[in-house]
Rosetta silent file (secondary structure, phi, psi, omega in degrees, C-alpha in Angstrom):
SEQUENCE: MIILGINDIHDASACIIKDGKLVVAMSEERPQRIKSVGGFPGNAIEACLSTAGIKKESIDHIAVASENVVPTNMYNLLASTTVSDR
SCORE:     score description
SCORE:     0.000 S_00000001
   1 L     0.000  117.913  176.544   -5.137  -14.069   -3.981 S_00000001
   2 E  -120.047  126.577 -175.544   -3.505  -10.697   -4.350 S_00000001
   3 E  -120.618  133.045  174.359   -2.895   -8.508   -1.329 S_00000001
   4 E  -102.650  118.313  179.559   -1.677   -4.910   -1.338 S_00000001
   5 E   -97.886  132.900 -179.103    0.150   -4.040    1.893 S_00000001
   6 E  -125.073  128.856  167.926    0.312   -0.293    2.865 S_00000001
   7 E  -123.680  119.253 -176.229    2.420    1.249    5.650 S_00000001
   8 L  -109.811   14.876  178.450    1.801    4.968    6.041 S_00000001
   9 L   -97.972 -150.491 -179.937    3.923    5.796    9.062 S_00000001
  10 L   -51.139  140.069 -177.312    7.690    6.364    9.267 S_00000001
  11 L    56.234   55.369 -176.193    9.408    4.935    6.258 S_00000001
  12 L   -54.114  144.189 -175.577    6.088    4.633    4.289 S_00000001
  13 E  -158.075  167.915  174.242    6.029    1.626    2.020 S_00000001
  14 E  -143.456  158.699  177.426    3.901   -0.775   -0.049 S_00000001
  15 E  -148.797  159.171  173.707    4.099   -4.367   -1.089 S_00000001
  16 E  -119.391  127.614  173.099    2.299   -6.943   -3.231 S_00000001
  17 E  -115.823  129.757  178.237    1.714  -10.430   -2.003 S_00000001
  18 E  -121.667  120.088 -176.996    0.467  -13.018   -4.483 S_00000001
  19 L    48.218   44.292  172.448   -0.715  -16.426   -3.362 S_00000001
  20 L    84.127    2.328 -176.778    1.189  -16.064   -0.090 S_00000001
  21 E  -111.778  132.338  174.222    4.479  -14.995   -1.801 S_00000001
  22 E   -67.642  122.551  178.460    6.044  -11.530   -1.509 S_00000001
  23 E   -94.504  -48.894 -179.406    6.277  -10.323   -5.170 S_00000001
  24 E  -151.814  156.208  173.505    7.571   -6.824   -4.675 S_00000001
  25 E  -150.216  137.926 -178.794    8.065   -4.249   -1.921 S_00000001
  26 E  -146.930  142.722  177.412    9.138   -0.687   -2.097 S_00000001
  27 E   -86.907  139.603  177.199    9.727    2.236    0.272 S_00000001
  28 L   -58.648  -22.044 -178.275    8.103    5.628   -0.691 S_00000001
  29 H   -67.017  -24.428 -179.400   11.495    7.256   -0.201 S_00000001
  30 H   -71.447  -50.849  177.116   12.742    5.694   -3.513 S_00000001
  31 H   -68.486  -34.277 -176.698   10.304    7.388   -5.903 S_00000001
  32 H   -83.032  -25.380 -176.881   10.135   10.605   -3.818 S_00000001
  33 L    64.617   35.997  172.698   13.886   10.603   -3.121 S_00000001
  34 L  -120.998  117.728 -176.253   13.273   11.870    0.409 S_00000001
  35 L   -57.253  131.445  173.154   14.850    9.822    3.182 S_00000001
  36 L    59.433   29.180 -176.109   12.469    8.247    5.644 S_00000001
  37 L   -61.827  139.221  177.513    9.425    9.864    4.191 S_00000001
  38 L  -109.508 -168.353 -177.262    6.046    9.062    5.879 S_00000001
  39 L    86.595 -171.732 -172.326    2.344    9.409    4.726 S_00000001
  40 L   -74.024  126.124 -173.993    0.407    7.590    2.199 S_00000001
  41 L   -78.933   53.064 -173.219    2.790    5.698   -0.201 S_00000001
  42 H   -57.778  -43.684 -176.814    0.956    6.440   -3.395 S_00000001
  43 H   -69.738  -42.971  179.627    4.120    6.410   -5.643 S_00000001
  44 H   -62.738  -38.773  179.598    5.344    3.177   -3.977 S_00000001
  45 H   -63.843  -49.036  175.926    1.955    1.546   -4.613 S_00000001
  46 H   -54.799  -43.572 -179.977    2.020    2.522   -8.357 S_00000001
  47 H   -65.872  -39.594  176.174    5.538    1.255   -8.642 S_00000001
  48 H   -65.332  -42.360  179.572    4.728   -2.087   -6.984 S_00000001
  49 H   -61.391  -49.472 -179.304    1.664   -2.625   -9.237 S_00000001
  50 H   -58.868  -50.811  179.175    3.730   -1.728  -12.267 S_00000001
  51 H   -60.586  -43.105 -177.878    6.663   -4.003  -11.355 S_00000001
  52 H   -74.942  -15.582 -173.248    4.338   -6.879  -10.498 S_00000001
  53 L    66.397   35.527 -174.982    2.277   -6.340  -13.660 S_00000001
  54 L  -112.611  129.145  175.969   -0.881   -6.206  -11.633 S_00000001
  55 L   -80.840  147.633  177.352   -3.916   -3.940  -12.369 S_00000001
  56 H   -50.185  -40.451  179.667   -5.606   -2.147   -9.403 S_00000001
  57 H   -64.427  -13.330 -178.865   -8.790   -4.115  -10.200 S_00000001
  58 H   -89.296  -11.289  178.556   -7.107   -7.372   -9.485 S_00000001
  59 L   -64.758  127.021  177.534   -6.381   -6.650   -5.869 S_00000001
  60 L   -84.843  -41.193 -172.991   -8.361   -8.893   -3.513 S_00000001
  61 E  -145.596  152.757  173.341   -7.493   -7.321   -0.130 S_00000001
  62 E  -121.304  124.728  173.379   -5.640   -4.248    1.207 S_00000001
  63 E  -104.971  128.977 -173.917   -3.731   -4.574    4.496 S_00000001
  64 E  -118.161  134.161  170.789   -3.021   -1.350    6.256 S_00000001
  65 E  -116.406  119.699 -173.106   -0.396   -0.595    8.977 S_00000001
  66 L  -155.279  147.741  165.224   -1.028    2.939   10.352 S_00000001
  67 L  -101.511   -2.940 -176.548   -0.838    5.109   13.402 S_00000001
  68 L   -91.958  -10.028 -176.217   -3.158    7.509   11.651 S_00000001
  69 L  -114.459  128.419 -178.485   -6.329    5.450   11.679 S_00000001
  70 L   -75.809  122.698 -179.898   -8.422    4.862   14.773 S_00000001
  71 H   -47.341  -37.559 -176.813   -9.083    1.060   15.007 S_00000001
  72 H   -72.988  -11.542  175.338  -12.792    1.462   15.759 S_00000001
  73 H  -104.220    6.184 -178.024  -13.216    3.350   12.433 S_00000001
  74 H   -61.306  -39.481 -177.294  -11.255    0.853   10.281 S_00000001
  75 H   -61.535  -51.459 -176.825  -14.456   -0.908    9.041 S_00000001
  76 H   -65.077  -36.733 -178.737  -15.985    2.300    7.785 S_00000001
  77 H   -67.163  -54.558 -172.695  -12.713    3.571    6.222 S_00000001
  78 H   -74.654  -18.883  174.527  -11.808    0.368    4.374 S_00000001
  79 H   -65.451  -27.178 -172.747  -15.239   -0.313    3.177 S_00000001
  80 L  -115.576    8.419 -178.947  -15.053    2.823    1.027 S_00000001
  81 L   -93.864  136.301  171.091  -11.365    2.866    0.199 S_00000001
  82 L  -122.907  167.843 -176.513  -10.059    2.053   -3.244 S_00000001
  83 L   -67.456  -31.685 -175.525   -6.508    1.910   -4.543 S_00000001
  84 L   -74.751  -14.880  177.233   -7.149    5.012   -6.752 S_00000001
  85 L   -77.494  118.239 -178.385   -7.917    7.081   -3.553 S_00000001
  86 L  -116.985    0.000    0.000   -4.769    8.969   -2.696 S_00000001
């Protein structure tokens, strides 16, 4: 089981959890070199996948922490979201 965690608010970040164990986590501020950057952490996602040696197609679930998505619309959003959507 591989889970991609995404946080798109203050200090945007991403992580990979494999079989219940944290494999890698990265803040978007590292690849962008902008302190406390928010928004979609596309660079952090790519870096986490690369570091963990995991292909996008291998992700089983995506967990999202966001203040930007209305909870009542999460089902429609996540049903059509892919990792390549940035």
